[in-house]
Residue frames relative to the residue before (quaternion, step in Angstrom):
aa qw qx qy qz dx dy dz
M 1.0000 0.0000 0.0000 0.0000 0.00 0.00 0.00
P 0.4851 -0.6754 0.4668 0.3011 3.60 -0.84 0.93
T 0.6070 -0.5991 0.3944 0.3421 3.54 -1.12 0.73
D 0.6329 0.5371 -0.3366 0.4445 3.60 1.01 -0.76
L 0.6750 0.4859 -0.2881 0.4746 3.56 0.93 -0.89
Y 0.6377 0.5253 -0.3227 0.4618 3.58 1.01 -0.80
G 0.6559 0.5063 -0.3083 0.4673 3.60 0.96 -0.81
F 0.6533 0.5056 -0.3060 0.4732 3.56 0.96 -0.85
L 0.6631 0.5002 -0.2974 0.4708 3.57 0.95 -0.88
S 0.6252 0.5442 -0.3248 0.4555 3.57 1.06 -0.75
I 0.6633 0.4923 -0.3007 0.4767 3.59 0.94 -0.85
I 0.6710 0.5017 -0.3002 0.4561 3.58 0.86 -0.94
L 0.6788 0.4804 -0.2986 0.4682 3.59 0.88 -0.89
S 0.6395 0.5256 -0.3369 0.4485 3.60 0.95 -0.78
I 0.6808 0.4746 -0.2945 0.4738 3.59 0.83 -0.93
T 0.6477 0.5241 -0.3221 0.4496 3.59 0.95 -0.83
F 0.7234 0.4386 -0.2602 0.4654 3.58 0.80 -0.96
I 0.5876 0.5332 -0.3766 0.4781 3.61 1.12 -0.48
G 0.6592 0.5004 -0.3047 0.4713 3.59 0.97 -0.82
L 0.6632 0.4967 -0.3057 0.4690 3.57 0.98 -0.82
S 0.6747 0.4711 -0.3172 0.4714 3.58 0.95 -0.72
W 0.5862 0.5386 -0.3751 0.4750 3.62 1.11 -0.53
W 0.6522 0.5138 -0.3027 0.4680 3.56 0.96 -0.90
A 0.6784 0.4852 -0.2914 0.4684 3.59 0.95 -0.86
L 0.6529 0.5199 -0.3189 0.4490 3.60 1.03 -0.71
Q 0.5596 0.6114 -0.3932 0.3980 3.58 1.18 -0.37
S 0.6520 0.5226 -0.3211 0.4458 3.60 1.17 -0.42
I 0.5662 0.5843 -0.3906 0.4306 3.59 1.25 -0.19
R 0.3520 -0.7340 0.5450 0.2006 3.57 -0.92 0.92
F 0.1743 -0.8335 0.5210 0.0592 3.53 0.02 1.35
E 0.5487 0.6252 -0.4086 0.3757 3.61 1.16 -0.33
K 0.6444 0.4962 -0.3264 0.4817 3.59 1.20 -0.36
I 0.7011 0.4503 -0.2577 0.4891 3.58 1.21 -0.39
L 0.7872 0.3120 -0.1335 0.5149 3.57 0.89 -1.00
K 0.5725 -0.5933 0.4433 0.3518 3.55 -1.21 0.53
R 0.7923 0.0744 -0.0102 0.6055 3.56 0.94 -0.97
P 0.1749 -0.8495 0.4887 0.0948 3.59 0.11 1.25
N 0.7022 0.4465 -0.2790 0.4793 3.63 1.16 -0.34
S 0.4534 0.6952 -0.4475 0.3329 3.58 1.25 0.17
P 0.6390 -0.5226 0.3873 0.4106 3.59 -1.21 0.33
Q 0.6146 0.5482 -0.3551 0.4423 3.60 1.06 -0.66
A 0.6467 0.5098 -0.3230 0.4664 3.60 1.01 -0.77
K 0.6497 0.4996 -0.3197 0.4756 3.60 0.98 -0.77
L 0.6375 0.5174 -0.3231 0.4707 3.58 1.05 -0.77
L 0.6178 0.5311 -0.3338 0.4742 3.57 1.07 -0.71
Q 0.6424 0.5087 -0.3218 0.4742 3.61 0.97 -0.78
I 0.6428 0.5152 -0.3218 0.4667 3.58 0.99 -0.80
F 0.6727 0.4914 -0.2992 0.4653 3.59 0.89 -0.92
L 0.6470 0.5144 -0.3194 0.4635 3.58 0.97 -0.82
S 0.6706 0.4878 -0.3098 0.4651 3.58 0.93 -0.82
I 0.6295 0.5190 -0.3409 0.4672 3.61 1.04 -0.66
V 0.6730 0.4947 -0.3032 0.4588 3.59 0.88 -0.92
I 0.6828 0.4751 -0.2934 0.4711 3.59 0.84 -0.94
G 0.6750 0.5015 -0.2968 0.4525 3.59 0.89 -0.90
Y 0.6453 0.5126 -0.3228 0.4655 3.57 0.99 -0.79
E 0.6727 0.4953 -0.3043 0.4577 3.57 0.88 -0.89
L 0.6370 0.5155 -0.3296 0.4689 3.60 1.01 -0.72
S 0.6743 0.4795 -0.3086 0.4692 3.59 0.89 -0.84
R 0.6222 0.5267 -0.3451 0.4651 3.61 1.03 -0.71
F 0.6309 0.5338 -0.3348 0.4527 3.58 1.00 -0.81
F 0.7045 0.4556 -0.2822 0.4652 3.60 0.81 -0.93
L 0.6484 0.4938 -0.3329 0.4742 3.61 1.02 -0.66
D 0.6327 0.5058 -0.3333 0.4824 3.61 1.03 -0.70
Y 0.6394 0.5237 -0.3202 0.4631 3.56 0.98 -0.83
L 0.6355 0.5169 -0.3227 0.4742 3.58 1.01 -0.79
G 0.6688 0.5001 -0.2981 0.4624 3.57 0.93 -0.87
W 0.6532 0.5067 -0.3123 0.4680 3.57 0.97 -0.84
S 0.6705 0.4961 -0.3130 0.4543 3.58 0.92 -0.84
M 0.6361 0.5092 -0.3400 0.4696 3.60 1.07 -0.61
V 0.6540 0.4895 -0.3111 0.4856 3.59 1.01 -0.76
F 0.6347 0.5414 -0.3236 0.4464 3.57 1.00 -0.84
G 0.6463 0.5204 -0.3201 0.4573 3.57 1.04 -0.74
N 0.6724 0.4997 -0.2959 0.4589 3.57 1.09 -0.63
L 0.5330 0.6448 -0.4078 0.3659 3.60 1.19 -0.28
F 0.7653 0.3848 -0.1864 0.4812 3.56 1.05 -0.76
T 0.6345 0.5194 -0.3543 0.4495 3.59 1.17 0.21
């Protein structure tokens, strides 16, 4: 896979998975976990959690794509 395409795909997947994890984190009831769930610190925690989860998901899919491309070359 060309480097330009890989970089573009990496950016798109990272942004997509960060957005999806932000959306998924909205269903968690943080008022049972945090003292002040509507504070700026709580929102910042949600942002950091969504970035970490989204980044890890995108890394997993990009690694999986890379492994599958290498695996295909083993038999040719």
